[in-house]
LUMDREN-902772 format. One record per residue (C-alpha): residue number from 1; x, y, z. Coordinates in pm, whole numbers, m for minus. Each point is the difference from the previous one (the first is absolute). Example, Ala and Ser with C-alpha at 12.3 -4.5 7.8 and 13.67 -1.06 7.14 Angstrom:
! residues 2
+-----+--------+--------+--------+
:   i :     px :     py :     pz :
+-----+--------+--------+--------+
:   1 :   1230 :   m450 :    780 :
:   2 :    137 :    344 :    m66 :
+-----+--------+--------+--------+
This chain:
! residues 363
+-----+--------+--------+--------+
:   i :     px :     py :     pz :
+-----+--------+--------+--------+
:   1 :  m1313 :    m63 :    666 :
:   2 :    316 :   m186 :     58 :
:   3 :     18 :   m363 :     95 :
:   4 :    110 :   m150 :    339 :
:   5 :    308 :   m261 :    m33 :
:   6 :    150 :   m245 :    223 :
:   7 :    289 :   m130 :   m103 :
:   8 :    155 :   m312 :    178 :
:   9 :    324 :   m196 :     24 :
:  10 :    369 :     36 :     16 :
:  11 :    294 :   m158 :    160 :
:  12 :    255 :     67 :   m257 :
:  13 :     75 :    262 :   m268 :
:  14 :   m139 :   m226 :   m258 :
:  15 :   m382 :     53 :    149 :
:  16 :     25 :    337 :    142 :
:  17 :    172 :    205 :   m318 :
:  18 :   m274 :   m131 :   m240 :
:  19 :   m280 :     79 :    270 :
:  20 :    141 :    351 :     16 :
:  21 :     23 :     51 :   m384 :
:  22 :   m375 :   m127 :    m11 :
:  23 :    m99 :    269 :    268 :
:  24 :    191 :    270 :   m162 :
:  25 :   m158 :    m52 :   m340 :
:  26 :   m337 :    m39 :    113 :
:  27 :     52 :    315 :    205 :
:  28 :    103 :    171 :   m334 :
:  29 :   m292 :   m125 :   m208 :
:  30 :   m248 :     50 :    274 :
:  31 :    134 :    277 :    247 :
:  32 :   m295 :     15 :    229 :
:  33 :     44 :   m356 :    104 :
:  34 :    110 :   m110 :    341 :
:  35 :    235 :   m269 :     85 :
:  36 :     94 :   m213 :    316 :
:  37 :    287 :   m272 :     m5 :
:  38 :    m22 :   m299 :    229 :
:  39 :    320 :   m183 :     58 :
:  40 :    174 :   m207 :    300 :
:  41 :    120 :    143 :    289 :
:  42 :    374 :     m8 :     14 :
:  43 :     49 :    m27 :   m378 :
:  44 :    145 :    221 :   m252 :
:  45 :   m305 :    142 :   m137 :
:  46 :    m67 :    197 :    358 :
:  47 :    302 :    196 :   m102 :
:  48 :    m17 :     45 :   m393 :
:  49 :   m358 :     65 :    m41 :
:  50 :      2 :    303 :    225 :
:  51 :    317 :    110 :   m198 :
:  52 :   m201 :    m20 :   m327 :
:  53 :   m270 :    231 :    177 :
:  54 :   m287 :   m262 :     85 :
:  55 :   m155 :    m93 :    332 :
:  56 :     61 :   m369 :    115 :
:  57 :   m162 :   m205 :    274 :
:  58 :    192 :   m309 :    146 :
:  59 :   m166 :   m321 :     60 :
:  60 :    112 :   m236 :    281 :
:  61 :     74 :   m306 :   m242 :
:  62 :    306 :   m223 :    m95 :
:  63 :     48 :   m262 :   m310 :
:  64 :     31 :   m363 :     30 :
:  65 :    358 :   m102 :    100 :
:  66 :    114 :   m267 :   m246 :
:  67 :    325 :    m73 :    193 :
:  68 :   m137 :    m52 :    359 :
:  69 :   m360 :   m111 :     30 :
:  70 :     m5 :     56 :    390 :
:  71 :     15 :    371 :    m73 :
:  72 :   m344 :    m32 :   m173 :
:  73 :   m159 :    m74 :    299 :
:  74 :   m153 :    346 :     74 :
:  75 :   m102 :     58 :   m371 :
:  76 :   m379 :    m56 :     50 :
:  77 :      3 :    231 :    290 :
:  78 :    192 :    256 :   m209 :
:  79 :   m245 :    m31 :   m279 :
:  80 :   m304 :     41 :    202 :
:  81 :    142 :    296 :    138 :
:  82 :     60 :    140 :   m327 :
:  83 :   m344 :    m49 :   m143 :
:  84 :   m145 :    198 :    300 :
:  85 :    259 :    268 :    m67 :
:  86 :   m113 :    m15 :   m392 :
:  87 :   m344 :     42 :    102 :
:  88 :     28 :    313 :    207 :
:  89 :    208 :    157 :   m270 :
:  90 :   m273 :    m75 :   m276 :
:  91 :   m242 :    161 :    238 :
:  92 :    206 :    308 :     32 :
:  93 :    117 :     21 :   m349 :
:  94 :   m275 :   m123 :   m224 :
:  95 :    176 :   m112 :   m304 :
:  96 :   m159 :    m17 :   m350 :
:  97 :    275 :   m269 :   m101 :
:  98 :    273 :   m180 :    135 :
:  99 :    335 :    m85 :   m155 :
: 100 :    249 :   m274 :    104 :
: 101 :    321 :    m36 :   m129 :
: 102 :    114 :   m289 :    185 :
: 103 :    172 :    m63 :    350 :
: 104 :   m164 :   m177 :    283 :
: 105 :   m171 :    322 :     98 :
: 106 :   m231 :     12 :   m296 :
: 107 :   m166 :   m301 :     66 :
: 108 :   m237 :    106 :    294 :
: 109 :    m59 :    321 :   m169 :
: 110 :   m122 :   m142 :   m339 :
: 111 :   m184 :   m277 :    178 :
: 112 :   m189 :    248 :    209 :
: 113 :    m75 :    228 :   m318 :
: 114 :   m120 :   m303 :   m195 :
: 115 :   m231 :   m100 :    281 :
: 116 :   m165 :    336 :      3 :
: 117 :    m31 :      5 :   m376 :
: 118 :    257 :    272 :    m61 :
: 119 :    187 :    m20 :   m338 :
: 120 :    342 :   m126 :     44 :
: 121 :    280 :     m4 :   m237 :
: 122 :    327 :   m204 :     37 :
: 123 :    342 :     82 :   m152 :
: 124 :    206 :   m324 :    m38 :
: 125 :    390 :    135 :    m49 :
: 126 :    144 :   m364 :    m60 :
: 127 :     m4 :   m261 :   m265 :
: 128 :   m117 :   m223 :    282 :
: 129 :   m317 :     98 :    185 :
: 130 :     24 :     20 :    393 :
: 131 :   m211 :   m201 :    229 :
: 132 :   m203 :    288 :    128 :
: 133 :    m46 :    125 :   m354 :
: 134 :   m110 :   m320 :   m130 :
: 135 :   m256 :    m56 :    267 :
: 136 :   m148 :    350 :    m54 :
: 137 :      7 :      3 :   m379 :
: 138 :   m331 :   m210 :     m2 :
: 139 :   m206 :    285 :    112 :
: 140 :    208 :    294 :   m110 :
: 141 :   m156 :    250 :   m268 :
: 142 :    317 :     18 :   m184 :
: 143 :    348 :   m162 :      8 :
: 144 :    285 :    202 :   m165 :
: 145 :    308 :   m218 :    m75 :
: 146 :    356 :     99 :    m98 :
: 147 :     35 :   m289 :   m253 :
: 148 :   m204 :   m229 :   m210 :
: 149 :   m107 :   m377 :    105 :
: 150 :   m134 :     71 :    311 :
: 151 :   m302 :   m182 :    m68 :
: 152 :    159 :   m292 :    194 :
: 153 :    m80 :    226 :    323 :
: 154 :   m311 :    220 :    m81 :
: 155 :   m325 :      2 :   m189 :
: 156 :     72 :     79 :   m377 :
: 157 :   m280 :    240 :    m17 :
: 158 :    119 :    220 :    251 :
: 159 :    367 :     31 :    m93 :
: 160 :    159 :    317 :   m160 :
: 161 :    356 :    m33 :    m89 :
: 162 :    107 :    343 :    109 :
: 163 :    407 :    m35 :     89 :
: 164 :    121 :    123 :    320 :
: 165 :    m39 :    397 :    102 :
: 166 :    350 :    128 :     23 :
: 167 :     92 :    314 :    191 :
: 168 :     m5 :    309 :   m224 :
: 169 :    331 :     86 :     88 :
: 170 :    138 :   m299 :   m194 :
: 171 :   m247 :     19 :   m259 :
: 172 :     47 :    355 :    m86 :
: 173 :    391 :     32 :     90 :
: 174 :    220 :    204 :   m243 :
: 175 :    322 :    m87 :    204 :
: 176 :    317 :    m51 :   m247 :
: 177 :    267 :   m262 :     56 :
: 178 :    234 :    268 :    109 :
: 179 :   m256 :    175 :    242 :
: 180 :    m47 :   m324 :    143 :
: 181 :    358 :    m81 :     47 :
: 182 :     68 :    367 :    110 :
: 183 :   m285 :    m72 :    283 :
: 184 :    215 :   m285 :    170 :
: 185 :    337 :    193 :    m82 :
: 186 :    113 :   m285 :   m269 :
: 187 :    216 :     m1 :   m288 :
: 188 :   m171 :     47 :   m338 :
: 189 :    287 :   m193 :   m175 :
: 190 :    m26 :   m312 :    193 :
: 191 :   m299 :   m267 :     16 :
: 192 :   m257 :    m56 :    228 :
: 193 :   m179 :   m267 :    220 :
: 194 :   m296 :     99 :    198 :
: 195 :   m115 :   m251 :    240 :
: 196 :   m336 :     33 :    181 :
: 197 :   m161 :   m266 :    223 :
: 198 :   m348 :    124 :     23 :
: 199 :   m154 :    220 :    287 :
: 200 :    129 :   m218 :    275 :
: 201 :    336 :    m77 :   m137 :
: 202 :    117 :   m353 :   m120 :
: 203 :    242 :   m227 :    200 :
: 204 :    135 :   m221 :   m266 :
: 205 :     73 :    293 :   m251 :
: 206 :    167 :    190 :    251 :
: 207 :    220 :   m310 :    133 :
: 208 :    110 :    m68 :   m366 :
: 209 :    122 :    365 :    m59 :
: 210 :    173 :    m11 :    343 :
: 211 :    183 :   m349 :   m112 :
: 212 :     90 :    158 :   m318 :
: 213 :    126 :    327 :     67 :
: 214 :    325 :    m65 :   m156 :
: 215 :   m168 :     33 :   m329 :
: 216 :    m44 :    368 :     91 :
: 217 :    363 :     70 :    114 :
: 218 :    183 :    123 :   m315 :
: 219 :   m280 :    259 :     m3 :
: 220 :    m91 :    m34 :   m346 :
: 221 :   m378 :   m101 :     74 :
: 222 :   m228 :    202 :    235 :
: 223 :   m267 :   m115 :    212 :
: 224 :   m303 :    149 :    139 :
: 225 :    m81 :   m216 :    310 :
: 226 :   m368 :     24 :    140 :
: 227 :     41 :   m244 :    298 :
: 228 :   m290 :     53 :    216 :
: 229 :     m5 :    106 :    340 :
: 230 :    139 :   m306 :    192 :
: 231 :    292 :    m39 :   m242 :
: 232 :     89 :    353 :    m36 :
: 233 :    256 :     55 :    255 :
: 234 :    203 :   m330 :    m50 :
: 235 :     15 :    103 :   m389 :
: 236 :    117 :    344 :     79 :
: 237 :    291 :   m129 :    251 :
: 238 :     99 :   m247 :   m275 :
: 239 :     10 :    253 :   m300 :
: 240 :    227 :    248 :    185 :
: 241 :    270 :    129 :   m259 :
: 242 :   m211 :   m104 :   m282 :
: 243 :    m79 :    321 :   m175 :
: 244 :   m173 :   m190 :   m298 :
: 245 :   m253 :   m155 :    242 :
: 246 :   m293 :    207 :     99 :
: 247 :   m213 :   m153 :    319 :
: 248 :   m362 :    111 :    104 :
: 249 :   m230 :   m180 :    196 :
: 250 :   m302 :    135 :   m194 :
: 251 :     m2 :    189 :   m315 :
: 252 :   m296 :    265 :    m28 :
: 253 :     84 :    133 :   m358 :
: 254 :      7 :   m331 :   m153 :
: 255 :     12 :    199 :   m343 :
: 256 :    350 :    117 :     33 :
: 257 :    113 :   m370 :     83 :
: 258 :   m179 :   m159 :   m286 :
: 259 :    128 :    292 :   m229 :
: 260 :    375 :    m55 :    137 :
: 261 :      0 :   m410 :    m65 :
: 262 :    122 :   m183 :   m270 :
: 263 :   m105 :   m304 :    175 :
: 264 :   m252 :    m85 :    284 :
: 265 :     m4 :   m295 :    243 :
: 266 :   m358 :    m11 :    167 :
: 267 :   m275 :   m213 :    168 :
: 268 :   m277 :    m61 :   m230 :
: 269 :   m279 :    138 :    210 :
: 270 :   m282 :    148 :   m198 :
: 271 :     97 :    336 :     17 :
: 272 :    355 :    m38 :    m54 :
: 273 :    m82 :   m205 :   m325 :
: 274 :   m238 :    276 :   m102 :
: 275 :    236 :    277 :     36 :
: 276 :    282 :   m154 :   m154 :
: 277 :   m221 :    m94 :   m322 :
: 278 :    m82 :    393 :    m15 :
: 279 :    359 :    107 :     39 :
: 280 :    119 :   m258 :   m223 :
: 281 :    309 :   m147 :    169 :
: 282 :    208 :   m327 :    m48 :
: 283 :   m107 :   m170 :    327 :
: 284 :    131 :   m306 :    184 :
: 285 :   m274 :   m118 :    218 :
: 286 :     33 :   m191 :    336 :
: 287 :   m354 :    m94 :    130 :
: 288 :    m56 :    m13 :    365 :
: 289 :    m56 :   m373 :     48 :
: 290 :   m220 :     44 :    308 :
: 291 :   m247 :    222 :   m191 :
: 292 :   m377 :   m157 :     47 :
: 293 :    m46 :   m254 :   m270 :
: 294 :    348 :     72 :   m140 :
: 295 :   m158 :    301 :   m174 :
: 296 :    312 :    161 :    m79 :
: 297 :    165 :   m270 :   m201 :
: 298 :   m344 :      4 :   m186 :
: 299 :     34 :    365 :    m66 :
: 300 :    364 :    m16 :   m114 :
: 301 :    m60 :   m317 :   m234 :
: 302 :   m290 :    197 :   m179 :
: 303 :    276 :    256 :   m112 :
: 304 :    282 :   m246 :    m55 :
: 305 :   m236 :   m209 :   m210 :
: 306 :    m23 :    347 :   m219 :
: 307 :    377 :    m24 :    m30 :
: 308 :     m5 :    359 :    190 :
: 309 :    194 :    m95 :    343 :
: 310 :    241 :   m261 :    168 :
: 311 :   m102 :   m179 :    286 :
: 312 :    210 :   m180 :    292 :
: 313 :   m146 :   m222 :    305 :
: 314 :     62 :    147 :    306 :
: 315 :    209 :   m315 :    110 :
: 316 :    260 :     63 :   m271 :
: 317 :     31 :    396 :     53 :
: 318 :    306 :    m45 :    268 :
: 319 :    253 :   m168 :   m240 :
: 320 :   m140 :     89 :   m363 :
: 321 :   m200 :    326 :     m9 :
: 322 :    288 :    270 :     14 :
: 323 :    208 :   m184 :   m264 :
: 324 :   m313 :    m60 :   m246 :
: 325 :   m116 :    376 :     37 :
: 326 :    353 :    100 :    m96 :
: 327 :      0 :   m247 :   m304 :
: 328 :   m334 :    204 :    m74 :
: 329 :    174 :    339 :     50 :
: 330 :    247 :   m101 :   m266 :
: 331 :   m227 :   m117 :   m251 :
: 332 :   m135 :    300 :   m190 :
: 333 :   m205 :   m229 :   m276 :
: 334 :   m194 :   m189 :    291 :
: 335 :    m74 :    342 :    202 :
: 336 :   m144 :    161 :   m317 :
: 337 :   m206 :   m303 :    m54 :
: 338 :   m145 :     m1 :    347 :
: 339 :    m68 :    374 :      1 :
: 340 :   m202 :    m21 :   m320 :
: 341 :   m203 :   m286 :    107 :
: 342 :    m50 :    101 :    386 :
: 343 :   m112 :    351 :   m120 :
: 344 :   m294 :   m125 :   m215 :
: 345 :   m145 :   m127 :    293 :
: 346 :    m68 :    320 :    209 :
: 347 :   m343 :    120 :     59 :
: 348 :      4 :    384 :     65 :
: 349 :   m358 :     75 :     87 :
: 350 :   m125 :   m285 :    200 :
: 351 :   m118 :    255 :    308 :
: 352 :   m211 :    195 :   m285 :
: 353 :   m134 :   m346 :   m122 :
: 354 :   m117 :   m101 :    357 :
: 355 :   m121 :    304 :     97 :
: 356 :   m213 :     70 :   m289 :
: 357 :   m160 :   m327 :     11 :
: 358 :    m82 :     15 :    379 :
: 359 :   m139 :    341 :    m53 :
: 360 :   m201 :   m116 :   m298 :
: 361 :   m162 :   m285 :    191 :
: 362 :    m98 :    183 :    328 :
: 363 :   m127 :    330 :   m145 :
+-----+--------+--------+--------+
């Protein structure tokens, strides 16, 4: 008989896509199992999870606002409301196990499960554990981490270094460079940069490209530019007449963009890093400086220390990013070294490792 799983968390693609990958693998191994996702109302999981074919319930909850303390006044009330909502969800669904992937909506769900003695599993996708996961880790059944060295945050005997579950469309893709370029209507005889700012976009990267559009004026270098929704119209307007620049607010079939790219510019959220390790592309990371505990810089440095990527601080991006990306584009020796080193870091079966261990523990 199949088990019943609640999967909690979200907020960004870095939490949502691993959660979906874990659920898909659990369903593949144990087809009779039932799944319910729990996220935060108004966040992107409320859209992405149903698109993947899973049910989701939304909590009335918000995260701690680091930039404006006054905005946190209503947090205790929202937390109490969320625990009441979680209690109702558990009574109705009756889970056998609960999996948390990070994000503030995971906290009340896993805390409630732990208070009821229900097995809880955590997946920590970053190299610096989030506060919610740190607090929940003490009483978790098992903790899956993207990288080694996580004993700083969690009990050593509960850790399994699994890597990050990456979308199967990226792991299994067979898209050639030519197919990738054709997908975007680009020239196979020209070098291509792919700029991706994460699921929500990246202001500093976008502004750096906008300021340095003159680098693309002669048309010898092509750009695939994922801007995020808020920057899309501005970028589209400024790039009129540039046949060598493709502007998208969001790219669903990322495998085509990765295949087309010679060099990638990216934030260093957990999933971006994991995907780039698997596709093995030379990358310039620009970590988001306001990520909790500056975890994006920690993620990037883990790769840079292995001579597998380059990194630039967000504050330097406007002036330096595009000139230095063009230097990398013209340095084939460095590109090859980065490709070889980053490719060694990709873990292809993280979802399988996680799903098998969970099913083995709760059988």
